[in-house]
N, CA, C and O atoms as a CHARMM CRD file, in Angstrom:
* protein
*
  276
    1    1 MET  N    -63.32000 134.42800  58.36900 PROA 1      0.00000
    2    1 MET  CA   -64.14200 134.16100  56.44700 PROA 1      0.00000
    3    1 MET  C    -64.31300 134.52800  55.97500 PROA 1      0.00000
    4    1 MET  O    -64.01700 134.65600  54.78700 PROA 1      0.00000
    5    2 LYS  N    -65.38900 135.26700  57.12800 PROA 2      0.00000
    6    2 LYS  CA   -66.50400 135.93800  56.56100 PROA 2      0.00000
    7    2 LYS  C    -65.89300 137.79400  56.34300 PROA 2      0.00000
    8    2 LYS  O    -66.45100 138.64800  55.65400 PROA 2      0.00000
    9    3 TYR  N    -64.83100 137.93500  57.03900 PROA 3      0.00000
   10    3 TYR  CA   -64.01200 138.95200  56.71700 PROA 3      0.00000
   11    3 TYR  C    -63.21100 139.18300  55.75700 PROA 3      0.00000
   12    3 TYR  O    -62.99400 140.24400  55.17200 PROA 3      0.00000
   13    4 SER  N    -62.46800 137.46000  55.49800 PROA 4      0.00000
   14    4 SER  CA   -61.61500 137.64900  54.54800 PROA 4      0.00000
   15    4 SER  C    -62.37300 137.35200  53.36500 PROA 4      0.00000
   16    4 SER  O    -61.83500 137.07200  52.29400 PROA 4      0.00000
   17    5 LEU  N    -63.60800 137.40800  53.54200 PROA 5      0.00000
   18    5 LEU  CA   -64.21200 137.16800  51.96800 PROA 5      0.00000
   19    5 LEU  C    -64.97400 139.02500  51.33900 PROA 5      0.00000
   20    5 LEU  O    -65.23300 139.72400  50.35900 PROA 5      0.00000
   21    6 ILE  N    -64.99200 138.94500  52.68200 PROA 6      0.00000
   22    6 ILE  CA   -65.46200 140.72900  52.29800 PROA 6      0.00000
   23    6 ILE  C    -63.72300 141.72000  51.92200 PROA 6      0.00000
   24    6 ILE  O    -63.80100 142.78200  51.30500 PROA 6      0.00000
   25    7 LEU  N    -62.47900 141.24500  52.33200 PROA 7      0.00000
   26    7 LEU  CA   -61.83600 142.06600  51.95800 PROA 7      0.00000
   27    7 LEU  C    -61.25900 141.32600  50.50000 PROA 7      0.00000
   28    7 LEU  O    -60.29900 141.88300  49.97000 PROA 7      0.00000
   29    8 LEU  N    -61.65300 140.45500  50.03700 PROA 8      0.00000
   30    8 LEU  CA   -61.22400 139.84100  48.80600 PROA 8      0.00000
   31    8 LEU  C    -62.17300 140.25800  47.52200 PROA 8      0.00000
   32    8 LEU  O    -61.93900 140.40500  46.32300 PROA 8      0.00000
   33    9 PHE  N    -63.57900 140.40200  48.49600 PROA 9      0.00000
   34    9 PHE  CA   -64.53000 141.53500  47.53900 PROA 9      0.00000
   35    9 PHE  C    -63.62300 142.82200  47.04100 PROA 9      0.00000
   36    9 PHE  O    -63.11400 143.09000  45.95300 PROA 9      0.00000
   37   10 ILE  N    -63.64500 143.50800  48.32600 PROA 10     0.00000
   38   10 ILE  CA   -63.52900 144.87000  48.30600 PROA 10     0.00000
   39   10 ILE  C    -62.36300 145.06400  47.28500 PROA 10     0.00000
   40   10 ILE  O    -62.32300 146.02600  46.51800 PROA 10     0.00000
   41   11 PHE  N    -61.34200 144.00400  47.33300 PROA 11     0.00000
   42   11 PHE  CA   -60.09400 144.11500  46.51400 PROA 11     0.00000
   43   11 PHE  C    -60.07000 143.71600  45.13300 PROA 11     0.00000
   44   11 PHE  O    -59.20100 144.12200  44.36200 PROA 11     0.00000
   45   12 LEU  N    -61.10200 142.84200  44.75400 PROA 12     0.00000
   46   12 LEU  CA   -61.42200 142.40200  43.15200 PROA 12     0.00000
   47   12 LEU  C    -62.22600 144.03300  42.75400 PROA 12     0.00000
   48   12 LEU  O    -62.01700 144.47200  41.62300 PROA 12     0.00000
   49   13 THR  N    -62.98500 144.73300  43.57500 PROA 13     0.00000
   50   13 THR  CA   -63.52700 145.66800  42.39200 PROA 13     0.00000
   51   13 THR  C    -63.15900 147.00300  43.16900 PROA 13     0.00000
   52   13 THR  O    -64.02600 147.85700  43.35200 PROA 13     0.00000
   53   14 SER  N    -62.30000 147.11200  43.46800 PROA 14     0.00000
   54   14 SER  CA   -61.12500 148.34100  43.62700 PROA 14     0.00000
   55   14 SER  C    -60.66900 148.56300  42.70700 PROA 14     0.00000
   56   14 SER  O    -60.28800 149.73300  42.66400 PROA 14     0.00000
   57   15 PHE  N    -60.34100 147.61400  41.23100 PROA 15     0.00000
   58   15 PHE  CA   -59.43300 148.02000  39.99000 PROA 15     0.00000
   59   15 PHE  C    -60.62900 147.96900  38.69800 PROA 15     0.00000
   60   15 PHE  O    -61.36000 147.04200  38.35100 PROA 15     0.00000
   61   16 SER  N    -60.49000 149.36600  38.16100 PROA 16     0.00000
   62   16 SER  CA   -61.00100 149.47400  37.24900 PROA 16     0.00000
   63   16 SER  C    -60.19700 148.17300  35.58500 PROA 16     0.00000
   64   16 SER  O    -58.99500 148.09000  35.33400 PROA 16     0.00000
   65   17 PRO  N    -61.18400 147.50400  34.90500 PROA 17     0.00000
   66   17 PRO  CA   -60.44800 146.89200  33.69800 PROA 17     0.00000
   67   17 PRO  C    -59.67500 148.39800  33.05900 PROA 17     0.00000
   68   17 PRO  O    -59.79500 149.60700  33.26000 PROA 17     0.00000
   69   18 VAL  N    -58.61100 147.25500  31.95200 PROA 18     0.00000
   70   18 VAL  CA   -58.04500 148.16800  31.26300 PROA 18     0.00000
   71   18 VAL  C    -58.93400 147.92500  29.86600 PROA 18     0.00000
   72   18 VAL  O    -59.54200 146.93300  29.46300 PROA 18     0.00000
   73   19 GLU  N    -58.74900 149.23000  29.31700 PROA 19     0.00000
   74   19 GLU  CA   -59.60900 148.94700  28.16200 PROA 19     0.00000
   75   19 GLU  C    -58.50200 148.55800  27.08200 PROA 19     0.00000
   76   19 GLU  O    -57.37800 149.05800  27.13900 PROA 19     0.00000
   77   20 THR  N    -58.93300 147.48200  25.91900 PROA 20     0.00000
   78   20 THR  CA   -58.01400 147.21900  25.39900 PROA 20     0.00000
   79   20 THR  C    -57.73100 148.36100  23.85000 PROA 20     0.00000
   80   20 THR  O    -58.74000 148.98600  23.52500 PROA 20     0.00000
   81   21 LYS  N    -57.12900 148.47700  23.43500 PROA 21     0.00000
   82   21 LYS  CA   -56.77300 149.69300  22.31700 PROA 21     0.00000
   83   21 LYS  C    -56.37400 148.82300  21.01500 PROA 21     0.00000
   84   21 LYS  O    -56.03900 147.64500  20.89800 PROA 21     0.00000
   85   22 VAL  N    -56.50200 149.62100  20.30400 PROA 22     0.00000
   86   22 VAL  CA   -56.76300 149.40200  18.85300 PROA 22     0.00000
   87   22 VAL  C    -56.71100 150.29300  17.81300 PROA 22     0.00000
   88   22 VAL  O    -57.15000 151.43900  17.71800 PROA 22     0.00000
   89   23 TYR  N    -55.96300 149.42400  16.86000 PROA 23     0.00000
   90   23 TYR  CA   -56.27200 150.38100  15.70900 PROA 23     0.00000
   91   23 TYR  C    -57.06500 150.83100  14.54100 PROA 23     0.00000
   92   23 TYR  O    -57.73500 149.99000  13.94300 PROA 23     0.00000
   93   24 ILE  N    -57.06200 151.99200  14.17500 PROA 24     0.00000
   94   24 ILE  CA   -57.55400 152.68500  13.04000 PROA 24     0.00000
   95   24 ILE  C    -56.96800 153.35900  11.38100 PROA 24     0.00000
   96   24 ILE  O    -55.88900 153.94100  11.26400 PROA 24     0.00000
   97   25 CYS  N    -57.64100 153.19100  10.58000 PROA 25     0.00000
   98   25 CYS  CA   -56.73500 154.02200   9.96400 PROA 25     0.00000
   99   25 CYS  C    -57.37700 155.51400   9.82300 PROA 25     0.00000
  100   25 CYS  O    -58.52900 155.64000   9.40700 PROA 25     0.00000
  101   26 GLY  N    -56.71600 156.45000  10.12600 PROA 26     0.00000
  102   26 GLY  CA   -56.62800 157.87100  10.21000 PROA 26     0.00000
  103   26 GLY  C    -58.34100 157.94200  10.98100 PROA 26     0.00000
  104   26 GLY  O    -59.21100 157.11100  11.24100 PROA 26     0.00000
  105   27 PRO  N    -58.17600 159.43300  11.13400 PROA 27     0.00000
  106   27 PRO  CA   -59.30500 159.73600  12.35600 PROA 27     0.00000
  107   27 PRO  C    -61.00500 159.10800  11.42700 PROA 27     0.00000
  108   27 PRO  O    -61.70300 158.35100  12.10100 PROA 27     0.00000
  109   28 THR  N    -61.41700 159.40000  10.26800 PROA 28     0.00000
  110   28 THR  CA   -62.60600 158.99500   9.61400 PROA 28     0.00000
  111   28 THR  C    -62.50800 158.35600   7.99200 PROA 28     0.00000
  112   28 THR  O    -61.67500 158.63000   7.12700 PROA 28     0.00000
  113   29 GLY  N    -63.40400 157.62700   7.94000 PROA 29     0.00000
  114   29 GLY  CA   -63.39200 156.81600   6.47200 PROA 29     0.00000
  115   29 GLY  C    -62.91800 155.91200   7.11900 PROA 29     0.00000
  116   29 GLY  O    -62.47000 155.13900   6.27200 PROA 29     0.00000
  117   30 ALA  N    -62.68700 155.42300   8.30500 PROA 30     0.00000
  118   30 ALA  CA   -61.96600 153.92600   8.71900 PROA 30     0.00000
  119   30 ALA  C    -63.33100 152.98700   8.40600 PROA 30     0.00000
  120   30 ALA  O    -64.50600 153.35300   8.34900 PROA 30     0.00000
  121   31 LYS  N    -62.78900 151.73000   8.23300 PROA 31     0.00000
  122   31 LYS  CA   -64.05700 150.61800   8.51900 PROA 31     0.00000
  123   31 LYS  C    -63.96700 149.41300   9.34000 PROA 31     0.00000
  124   31 LYS  O    -64.90100 148.65700   9.60800 PROA 31     0.00000
  125   32 LYS  N    -62.86400 149.32100   9.67600 PROA 32     0.00000
  126   32 LYS  CA   -62.16000 148.15900  10.13800 PROA 32     0.00000
  127   32 LYS  C    -61.35700 148.82400  11.65600 PROA 32     0.00000
  128   32 LYS  O    -60.74900 149.89300  11.70400 PROA 32     0.00000
  129   33 TYR  N    -61.58600 147.75500  12.93100 PROA 33     0.00000
  130   33 TYR  CA   -60.06000 148.09900  13.66600 PROA 33     0.00000
  131   33 TYR  C    -59.17400 147.00500  13.37800 PROA 33     0.00000
  132   33 TYR  O    -59.26800 146.00100  12.67200 PROA 33     0.00000
  133   34 HSD  N    -58.13900 147.56400  14.25100 PROA 34     0.00000
  134   34 HSD  CA   -56.79400 146.48500  14.87900 PROA 34     0.00000
  135   34 HSD  C    -56.43000 146.08800  15.60200 PROA 34     0.00000
  136   34 HSD  O    -56.12500 146.79400  16.56300 PROA 34     0.00000
  137   35 TYR  N    -56.19300 144.55200  15.63800 PROA 35     0.00000
  138   35 TYR  CA   -55.27500 144.99100  17.51400 PROA 35     0.00000
  139   35 TYR  C    -53.98200 145.25000  17.17100 PROA 35     0.00000
  140   35 TYR  O    -53.47900 145.99000  18.01700 PROA 35     0.00000
  141   36 THR  N    -53.10100 144.91500  16.15100 PROA 36     0.00000
  142   36 THR  CA   -51.68500 145.40300  16.16400 PROA 36     0.00000
  143   36 THR  C    -51.95400 146.43600  14.79300 PROA 36     0.00000
  144   36 THR  O    -52.94200 146.45300  14.05900 PROA 36     0.00000
  145   37 ASP  N    -50.58800 147.36700  14.72200 PROA 37     0.00000
  146   37 ASP  CA   -50.83800 148.00400  14.09000 PROA 37     0.00000
  147   37 ASP  C    -49.73600 147.74800  12.58300 PROA 37     0.00000
  148   37 ASP  O    -49.29800 148.52200  11.73200 PROA 37     0.00000
  149   38 ASN  N    -49.61700 146.44300  12.78800 PROA 38     0.00000
  150   38 ASN  CA   -48.57400 145.33300  11.53400 PROA 38     0.00000
  151   38 ASN  C    -49.91100 145.17000  10.89000 PROA 38     0.00000
  152   38 ASN  O    -49.64700 145.52000   9.73900 PROA 38     0.00000
  153   39 CYS  N    -50.95200 144.91700  10.89800 PROA 39     0.00000
  154   39 CYS  CA   -51.92500 144.07700  10.68400 PROA 39     0.00000
  155   39 CYS  C    -51.83400 143.91700   9.32700 PROA 39     0.00000
  156   39 CYS  O    -51.42300 145.03700   9.02400 PROA 39     0.00000
  157   40 ARG  N    -51.94700 143.18300   8.07000 PROA 40     0.00000
  158   40 ARG  CA   -52.07500 143.28800   7.08700 PROA 40     0.00000
  159   40 ARG  C    -53.68600 144.14900   6.45700 PROA 40     0.00000
  160   40 ARG  O    -53.83000 144.64200   5.33800 PROA 40     0.00000
  161   41 GLY  N    -54.56100 144.11100   7.40400 PROA 41     0.00000
  162   41 GLY  CA   -55.66600 145.18100   6.49300 PROA 41     0.00000
  163   41 GLY  C    -55.15900 146.42600   7.02800 PROA 41     0.00000
  164   41 GLY  O    -56.17800 147.00600   7.40200 PROA 41     0.00000
  165   42 LEU  N    -54.33300 147.04200   7.23600 PROA 42     0.00000
  166   42 LEU  CA   -53.55700 148.14900   7.28000 PROA 42     0.00000
  167   42 LEU  C    -52.61800 148.22500   6.46000 PROA 42     0.00000
  168   42 LEU  O    -51.84200 149.11700   6.80200 PROA 42     0.00000
  169   43 THR  N    -52.21000 147.54400   5.22500 PROA 43     0.00000
  170   43 THR  CA   -51.10100 148.51500   4.39700 PROA 43     0.00000
  171   43 THR  C    -51.88400 148.73300   3.88800 PROA 43     0.00000
  172   43 THR  O    -51.70600 149.92700   3.64500 PROA 43     0.00000
  173   44 ALA  N    -52.83500 148.44200   3.43000 PROA 44     0.00000
  174   44 ALA  CA   -53.43800 149.98800   2.36400 PROA 44     0.00000
  175   44 ALA  C    -53.65200 151.38000   2.55100 PROA 44     0.00000
  176   44 ALA  O    -54.02200 152.15900   1.67300 PROA 44     0.00000
  177   45 CYS  N    -53.31500 151.75100   4.14700 PROA 45     0.00000
  178   45 CYS  CA   -53.81800 152.90000   4.31500 PROA 45     0.00000
  179   45 CYS  C    -52.63200 154.32800   4.48500 PROA 45     0.00000
  180   45 CYS  O    -51.51900 154.48100   4.98800 PROA 45     0.00000
  181   46 ARG  N    -53.55800 155.12800   3.79700 PROA 46     0.00000
  182   46 ARG  CA   -52.52100 155.96600   3.62200 PROA 46     0.00000
  183   46 ARG  C    -52.62900 157.77700   4.00500 PROA 46     0.00000
  184   46 ARG  O    -52.34000 158.79700   3.37900 PROA 46     0.00000
  185   47 HSD  N    -53.26900 157.45000   5.52400 PROA 47     0.00000
  186   47 HSD  CA   -53.82000 157.94000   6.37800 PROA 47     0.00000
  187   47 HSD  C    -52.77400 157.84600   7.65900 PROA 47     0.00000
  188   47 HSD  O    -51.66000 157.38400   7.41200 PROA 47     0.00000
  189   48 GLU  N    -53.09900 158.29500   9.12700 PROA 48     0.00000
  190   48 GLU  CA   -51.45400 158.16700   9.97800 PROA 48     0.00000
  191   48 GLU  C    -52.61900 157.05400  10.54800 PROA 48     0.00000
  192   48 GLU  O    -53.78500 157.25600  10.20900 PROA 48     0.00000
  193   49 ILE  N    -52.37800 156.15900  11.20700 PROA 49     0.00000
  194   49 ILE  CA   -52.84700 155.22500  11.91300 PROA 49     0.00000
  195   49 ILE  C    -52.51300 155.59900  13.07100 PROA 49     0.00000
  196   49 ILE  O    -51.43800 155.93100  13.57200 PROA 49     0.00000
  197   50 THR  N    -54.28100 155.44700  13.70300 PROA 50     0.00000
  198   50 THR  CA   -54.29200 156.07500  15.45000 PROA 50     0.00000
  199   50 THR  C    -54.69800 155.49900  16.48300 PROA 50     0.00000
  200   50 THR  O    -55.86800 155.14900  16.33200 PROA 50     0.00000
  201   51 LYS  N    -54.28500 155.23100  17.47200 PROA 51     0.00000
  202   51 LYS  CA   -55.11300 154.20000  18.21700 PROA 51     0.00000
  203   51 LYS  C    -55.59100 154.85800  18.85500 PROA 51     0.00000
  204   51 LYS  O    -55.30300 155.97800  19.27700 PROA 51     0.00000
  205   52 VAL  N    -56.87500 153.82200  19.07500 PROA 52     0.00000
  206   52 VAL  CA   -57.71100 154.23600  19.83600 PROA 52     0.00000
  207   52 VAL  C    -58.42200 153.34600  20.89800 PROA 52     0.00000
  208   52 VAL  O    -58.22200 152.17800  20.56100 PROA 52     0.00000
  209   53 SER  N    -59.51000 153.42000  22.56300 PROA 53     0.00000
  210   53 SER  CA   -59.82500 152.38900  22.91800 PROA 53     0.00000
  211   53 SER  C    -61.28900 151.78500  22.12800 PROA 53     0.00000
  212   53 SER  O    -62.26600 152.41100  21.71800 PROA 53     0.00000
  213   54 ILE  N    -61.02600 150.51300  22.11200 PROA 54     0.00000
  214   54 ILE  CA   -62.15900 149.23600  21.56600 PROA 54     0.00000
  215   54 ILE  C    -63.51500 149.67700  21.69400 PROA 54     0.00000
  216   54 ILE  O    -64.40000 149.08500  21.07600 PROA 54     0.00000
  217   55 SER  N    -63.70000 150.39000  22.23200 PROA 55     0.00000
  218   55 SER  CA   -65.81200 151.13900  22.48500 PROA 55     0.00000
  219   55 SER  C    -65.84200 152.24600  21.88900 PROA 55     0.00000
  220   55 SER  O    -66.83900 152.89500  21.57100 PROA 55     0.00000
  221   56 GLN  N    -64.42800 152.55900  21.67400 PROA 56     0.00000
  222   56 GLN  CA   -64.64400 154.60700  21.09200 PROA 56     0.00000
  223   56 GLN  C    -64.19100 154.13600  19.68600 PROA 56     0.00000
  224   56 GLN  O    -63.86500 155.05100  18.92900 PROA 56     0.00000
  225   57 ALA  N    -64.09200 152.54200  19.07400 PROA 57     0.00000
  226   57 ALA  CA   -63.54900 152.49100  17.55700 PROA 57     0.00000
  227   57 ALA  C    -65.15900 151.44900  17.06500 PROA 57     0.00000
  228   57 ALA  O    -65.56200 151.19100  15.93100 PROA 57     0.00000
  229   58 GLN  N    -65.58200 151.17000  18.01700 PROA 58     0.00000
  230   58 GLN  CA   -66.98800 150.16000  18.18400 PROA 58     0.00000
  231   58 GLN  C    -68.25800 151.23500  18.06900 PROA 58     0.00000
  232   58 GLN  O    -69.22800 151.04500  17.33500 PROA 58     0.00000
  233   59 GLY  N    -68.05800 152.49500  19.00000 PROA 59     0.00000
  234   59 GLY  CA   -69.02900 153.50400  18.46200 PROA 59     0.00000
  235   59 GLY  C    -68.55200 154.02000  17.62000 PROA 59     0.00000
  236   59 GLY  O    -69.37400 154.93600  17.62400 PROA 59     0.00000
  237   60 TYR  N    -67.57400 154.41400  16.42900 PROA 60     0.00000
  238   60 TYR  CA   -67.46700 155.04500  15.41100 PROA 60     0.00000
  239   60 TYR  C    -68.53900 153.69200  14.33300 PROA 60     0.00000
  240   60 TYR  O    -68.81800 153.98700  13.17100 PROA 60     0.00000
  241   61 GLY  N    -68.89700 152.64400  14.78800 PROA 61     0.00000
  242   61 GLY  CA   -69.60300 151.64600  14.13100 PROA 61     0.00000
  243   61 GLY  C    -68.09000 150.79400  13.05400 PROA 61     0.00000
  244   61 GLY  O    -68.04200 150.59400  11.84000 PROA 61     0.00000
  245   62 LEU  N    -67.43700 150.59400  13.74400 PROA 62     0.00000
  246   62 LEU  CA   -66.02500 150.07600  12.96800 PROA 62     0.00000
  247   62 LEU  C    -66.36600 148.42100  13.91300 PROA 62     0.00000
  248   62 LEU  O    -66.90000 148.35600  15.02000 PROA 62     0.00000
  249   63 THR  N    -65.73100 146.89400  12.83600 PROA 63     0.00000
  250   63 THR  CA   -66.11300 146.08700  13.11900 PROA 63     0.00000
  251   63 THR  C    -64.48400 144.99600  12.80100 PROA 63     0.00000
  252   63 THR  O    -64.03400 144.94900  11.65600 PROA 63     0.00000
  253   64 LEU  N    -63.97000 144.42100  13.65700 PROA 64     0.00000
  254   64 LEU  CA   -63.21500 143.56000  13.59700 PROA 64     0.00000
  255   64 LEU  C    -62.38700 143.55900  12.52800 PROA 64     0.00000
  256   64 LEU  O    -62.97500 142.95100  11.63400 PROA 64     0.00000
  257   65 CYS  N    -60.90000 144.07200  12.00800 PROA 65     0.00000
  258   65 CYS  CA   -60.48700 143.05000  10.63000 PROA 65     0.00000
  259   65 CYS  C    -60.93900 141.93300  10.04300 PROA 65     0.00000
  260   65 CYS  O    -61.59100 141.46400  10.97700 PROA 65     0.00000
  261   66 GLY  N    -61.01800 141.42000   9.44500 PROA 66     0.00000
  262   66 GLY  CA   -61.32200 139.68300   9.12400 PROA 66     0.00000
  263   66 GLY  C    -60.11100 139.14700   9.09000 PROA 66     0.00000
  264   66 GLY  O    -60.11600 137.92800   9.26500 PROA 66     0.00000
  265   67 TRP  N    -58.60400 139.86200   8.84800 PROA 67     0.00000
  266   67 TRP  CA   -57.67000 138.79600   9.04900 PROA 67     0.00000
  267   67 TRP  C    -56.72800 138.84100  10.30300 PROA 67     0.00000
  268   67 TRP  O    -55.55600 138.48600  10.42600 PROA 67     0.00000
  269   68 GLU  N    -57.70600 139.44700  11.28600 PROA 68     0.00000
  270   68 GLU  CA   -57.74000 139.79200  12.39300 PROA 68     0.00000
  271   68 GLU  C    -58.90300 138.32900  13.38600 PROA 68     0.00000
  272   68 GLU  O    -59.02100 138.08900  14.58700 PROA 68     0.00000
  273   69 ASP  N    -59.42100 137.80100  12.37200 PROA 69     0.00000
  274   69 ASP  CA   -61.27300 136.79300  13.91700 PROA 69     0.00000
  275   69 ASP  C    -60.87300 136.02700  13.13100 PROA 69     0.00000
  276   69 ASP  O    -61.32800 134.88400  13.09700 PROA 69     0.00000
């Protein structure tokens, strides 16, 4: 039993979590991030829609779009 628990622990901790990707309007000037590239909040975007990690978007000071919370 103890051996099985150790193997289970090693198995579960060996995988790194997949970070969520989000969409922002252009590399600069964005104020919000979006979970989908067809979010209603991106309709006014006049720049390229860029896919970044959620931690990167939050690092830019962006917050979740009001249409998606």
